[in-house]
N, C-alpha and C positions, 0 to 999 in steps of 0.2 A: 503494500499499499503506500503511494507517495504521499507526500506532506499534506496536500490539499484535500484529497482523499481521505486522509486520518480525520482532517478536521470536521468535514462533512458528515463522517460516521459519527464522532462525538457527538454534533448539532440534532442528530438524531435522538437523543438522551435527554431524560430531565437533567435539567441545569437547575438542582436543587440551589445553587449559587444564586441565579436569578430571580428565584423564588420561594426564598425560604418559608414565607407566609405560609405554603402550603403544608410546613413539615413542624413548623414551631409557631404556634398562635399566639399572636400579637394580644391576642385580649385577655390572656393569663398573665398574672402579677408576678411569675416565676420564670424559669427559664423555657421554658414550654413542654407544651402534650409531647413527650417522646415515649407514649406507648406505641409500639408498633414498631417501633426502630429498630434495626438490626445488623449487625456487621456479618449476617450471614452472604451476603452478594460478594463481600470482599474475599471471606474464607473462599467461597466456592470458588471464585477466578483464581485466587493462590493457589489453593489446591490444587486445582488441576493443570497447575505447572508446576507441581512439586514443591511449593512452599517456598519460594526463592526469599521472601524475608526472613528467613532463619539464618542467611548465608552470613550474615554481617550485627555488628553490634551496632546500637542505636541511642542517641539522645534524643528525647521526644518532648517537644516545648509547645505549650498552650500558654494563656491568659487573654484579658482582654486589649491590652495594649503592649507593642515593645517586643513580641514575641517573633515578628519577623527580622529583627534587629539584632536581638539575641541572638537566633540560629544561625545568621549572617556573620556572627560575632566569632560565636562557637566552631562555625567550619573553619573559618581562616585561622582559628587559634590551634584546631588538631592538623590541620594540614600542611602547617609549620613546623609541626614533628617531622614531618616527611611520609605521613598515612596520607591513604588514600581515602576519601572524603566524597561521598553525595549529599547532595541538600533538597528534600524538598520543601518547597515555600507556596503560599497564594495569598490574595491573585498574583497575576501577571499586572506589569503594568506595561510595557508594550506590545511584547510577543508572549505567547503561552510559552516558548522553550524556558523562558526565564523559570519557569518553577521547578525544573527539572535542572538540574546542573553536577557538576562532576570536579572538581577542581578549581571551583570560580568561572566556570568556563558552562554555558547553557548546552541543551541536547542539542544536535545537529538535526536538522530537518527529515532527513535520510533516519538517521537511528528513531527520533520521535515517529515517523511514518511507520517504520520495520515493526515495532514496540507495539504500538497501535491494532497494526494489523495483525499482529498474533493475537491480541486479544480478541480482536473480531472472528478471527475462527474457532475461538475458545467459546464463546459467547452461545452460537446454538446450542452448544452441548448443557448447557445452564439451565437450572429450573427457575431460576429468578433474574429480573433483568436489571444491571447496573445502572446508576446515574451516571452520569458524565464525570462529576467530580470523584467517583468509584473508580473508574477508568483510569482517570489522570494520576490518581494515586498510586494503582496497580503496575501503571505502565515505569512510574518511577520505582517502583520497588523491584521490580523486573530488571531493569537498566542497570540498576548498584548491582545485582547480584550476577550479570554479563560480565562488568566490570572488576568484579572482585573487590569492592570497596572494602575498606579494613571498620568505616564507621558509615554511617549513614545518620543524618541531623535531621528531623522531620517535623513538621511546623502543622499545627492542626488547623485543620480548616476553621471549623465550630465548634465550642465546648470543649468535648476530648470524649466523654465513655461511647457516644454513638457515633462519631467519627471515623471516616473511610481508615482513618490513619491509625485505629488503635487496633488493629491487629498486630501490631510489633510489639516485641515485649523488650520494654526499654532497659537498658542500663542506668541510664540516667532520666529522672523525670522531671520535667523544670515546669514551672505555675508562677509567670511574671508576677500578675497580680490581678484582682478581682473586679470590671465593671459590670454594667448594669445593660450592655449590650444583647438583645434579642429578648427583652422582658419590657413589660410597663413600669417597671421600678415599684411595684407595688410592694407590699409587705411581705418579706420573705424571700426576697430576690436574691440577697446575698448568699444563702443558705442555699438557695436552689441553682445555682449560677457554680457555686465552689463545690457543691455535691457533682455537678456535669463533668467539670475540669478535671474534679480526683479521680474520674475512671482512667485516665492514663496512666496512674501510679499501680504497677505490678509487684506484687509481694517480693519483696529483696530487691527491689530496684532504690537508688540513692534518690531523694526528693531534693528537689532546690528551690525553694520560696522566694519570687523576687522582691517580694515586700513581705513587711508583717502581717500575717493575716488573724491574728488578734484571737478573738474568740471561735473563727473557721479553724483554726487549725488541726483539732481533733478531726474534723470531717475529712482532711486531708491525711492524717498520721494513723485513721481508722483502717486506710489500704492495704498497711502493713509495709511502707518499705522499711530496708537495711539501717536506714539512717536519714536523720533530717537537717537540712542545714536551713537559715531562714536570713533574710536580710537584713541587717541591723542587729540580727544577735549573732549570728555565726560568720557572718561577713560584714564587713561594715566601709564604707566610704566615707575616709578621714577628713577630705577634703577634693570640693568640687569645684574647680574655679574657672572663670571665665579666661580664655586666652584667644588670641589671633588663630582666627580661623578653626576654635574649637573649645576644648576641654582640656584642661590637667586636674588628674584626679590622683589622691594618695589612698588607696586600698588594703585591707587585712581582712584577710582570708584565714580558714583555718591551719593552711599548710604555709603561707608566706605572708611578707610584706611586699605590696609593689609600691614604689614610690614613684611619683611626678610623671605617671602616665599620659602622653600625650594621643585624645581621642579626638581624631581630624573631623570631627562632626558638631554641628550647633544642638544645644538645648542637654540642661544639668540632666534628662531622662535617659540622654544617650551613656552619659557614666553611668547611671544604674544599670542600664542593658548591658553594659559593659561587663560590670562586676558581678552580676547575673551570671553570664556566658563564661567568665574566669574560673565561678566558683563551678558552675556544671562541668566542663571541662577536667577542673582538679578534680572533683568526684570520679568521672569517667577514668582517670589516671591512677587517683590515690595517691598522687605527688603532687607537689609545689611546681609550677611553669616556671623557666627562667624568666626572666624580665626582659634579654634581649630579646627571647623568642615573642614573648608581648608584644613588645616593641617592631617587630620586624611583621609579625601578622596585622597590623592595626594599618600598616602602610598599606596592605593589600585588600582591606575591606571597602567593597563600594555598597551604600546603601541609595540606591534611587528614591526618591519622591519621601524619602524622610530629612522634612526641612530642608532642600537642594537647591541652593543659589546656584543657577544655570546659567546668570547672566548680570552684568552692571550695565549702569547706564541707560535705562532704570535699572536699580536690582531686581529681579525677577527671581521669585523662591514659590518651589513646589515642595507641598507638603500633603501628604496621604491621610492628615488625621480627619478621622472618622466617625469620631465622639468626643463629648463634651470635654472629656478627661485630656485626648488629644489634642482638642481645640483652643483647651486652656493653655497645654505646654507649646504650643504654636504661640499664643501670645506671648506668656513670659519669656520665651526665646527672645522673639521678635525686640520686647522691652528692654531685654538686658542686652543683647548683642549688637542691637542696629541702633545707631543714633538717627533722631529723625530731624533728617536735612531739607527735606522736601513733602510732598503729599504721599500719604500710603491710599491703596487701592485695592481691594479686597473682591477677587473673585472667587464666589463660592457655588457650591453645587452639591450634592449628597443624593444618598440612597435611602430607600425605605426603612421605615423603623425608628427612624431619629425625627425629636420635635425640632422644627428649624428654626423658632424662636429660640430655645435653649441654647442649638449650636451658635447662632451670631451672637447672645450672649456670651459665650466661651471664648468667642474668638473676638470680642472686643469690639464688634461690628462698627457701634456707634463713634469709636475712635478714630475710624478710618475717613479718608475726604470723600472718597465714592466707594459703593458696594456694587458689583454686577453679579446678578443670578443666573445660573446655568445649569443645564441636565446633561448628563451621562445618556450616551444612547446604551440603556440599561433597561430592561423590563423593571426594574426597581427602582428606578431614580425616580426623587420627588419633582413634580413639575415646578418648571423657574418659577412659576407665576406664584406658587404657592411659597416659596422662599421670600419674593419680593413682598408679596401681603404681611405677612410675618414679621418682616423688616419694617413695612411702614407701620404698623400696629407697634412698633417701638419707638416711633418718631423720625425713623431711618429712610431718607429716600434711595431707593434702590432701582436700577435700569435690567430690564431683562433680555440678554443674549443668549438665547437657548444652548447653539452648539459651545462645549466650551473653549474650542479653536477660536472659534470668533469674537468669545467673550473675550479669549486672551490679546486678539488684536485690538479690538475695542480698547480694553487698557493698556496698551502699547499706544493708541493712538492719542489719551488724554495726560500723557505722563511725561514728564522729562528727565534729563537727566541724574540731577538730584532725588526724583519719587523711588519708591519700592511698592512691586505688587506682590500679592501672596497668591499664589492659586491654590486652593484646600475645600476641603470636605469629605473628600472619598479619593481612594487610590483609582478608583476607573474614571474621575473626573482628570484627575493629573495625567494618567494614564494617557488620555487621548489626547494633549496639548504636549507632552513630554520630548517626543521628536523635531515636533513642527518646532518648539521653543529653543531645543537645543542647535537647529538648525539655524534659525534667524540670528541669534546672537553670536554664532560663529561667523555668520555674512556681515553682521556688524562689527563684531572683533576680531578680525582674521587673526591676528597677531597675539592674542591672550592665550 
C-alpha cells in the first residue's frame, strides 16, 4: 500500500479524535462514560501479528498538559545514551508521519504505507473493527518491533485506562498532571480523571508523578507500582530562571543534582516537563544521568508548536495551548519573557469541549490589542463566530476570519515590526498555519 492509499484506508475508520463526544459524554461531570470501552481491537490486531509490542521496553506517558513535551525530552535523553528509541505521540502538527518516529526522525511515507497495508490485510480476519487511532497506534508498535528498538516512549492519546496505547506493559508510567479536559468540571471530576489516567500503571512499574497529586495520590498507588516518585517530594526544581532563549534550572532527583541546565524553550512549565522526563529516565535506568549527557540531549530536542517563535518583526509565536491551564501558561510566558514594545494580536481557535469565554480569560484576551477568531478544518471545531460572541460578551471586540491561515495573514497585515502575534488555542489550529508561517518568515528574513 502506498502512502496515499494508506491515508485513504485510515479515513474509512471511525475517527475518535475527531468525534470524542460519541465516546465520552460531555454531559457527565466526570471523565465520561467508559462503559463498553475495550482494548479488544488492539489486542486482536497485535495478537494476530505475534504481539510485537512485547519486544521492547516502554515508558508510557499520560497527563492533561505537557505529556508531548515530556515524551520528547525523555526520548532525547535515552537516545543520548546510544540506545535505539521509538516515539509515538499525538496529535500530529503538519503530517501524520510525525506521530511515529525513530531516533527523532519521522517514519517515511514508504514505511508508513507498508505497515498500514499490513494492518489492512489483517483486519478482515478480526471480529472487531479498529478505529483510526487504534490502527495508528498498532502501526507504531509494529514498526518499533521491526526496527528492534530498545525502548519505546509512548504518549497516551486520551486519558489512559482504555486508550489504545494501554496494551503496552510499561517499565515506567508517567502522569504529568490532572486537568478537567473531557469533563464538565462537575463534582468528582478530579477523582474520575485520575482514575482513568492511573490505568496506565502496571503492577511492578515505576510511577513518576509530574505534579503533587495530594489526596489523589492513593488512586495512583493503588494500581501497584513498584515505586513512586512525586514532583516536589522526590525530585525538586530548586531554581527555574528566565534566560535568553529559554530557562536555566537546578534540579535535585533521587539519584543526582543537575546544576544550571539550559532548557532552550520558553515557559517555566518546560522546566517542569524536563524535570519529569529526567526523573522518568533515571527510573528507567535505575541510575543517574551524566550532566553532560543531559546537556547534549537538550540540544537535539525539537518542540514544534509549543510556544514556538517562528519569526521576528513582528514576533510570531505558535502555541498549541488547548485548555485553560495551557492558555494561562502561555500568558505567563508572554508576560515574563517578552517585552511589550508594540501591539499584541491574538489569533485563536479551539476544539469542542472548551468554554470559549474561559479560554479567552486564560489567554488574557482583554490585554491584547486585537483578537482574530478562526476555526480549524476539524469536525469538532468551535465555530469562529461562537468565540467572537464570547469575546463580545467580555467587552472584547473580535474579528472573524475562519481559515487559520487567512487569520494569520490578517494578523500580519495589521502588525508592524515591533508587534507580537500569538496563534493559539489548539494544536489543530497551529498545525494549519505552521508550514506557511515558517515559509513566510524565511522569505522575509532569509539570513536569520
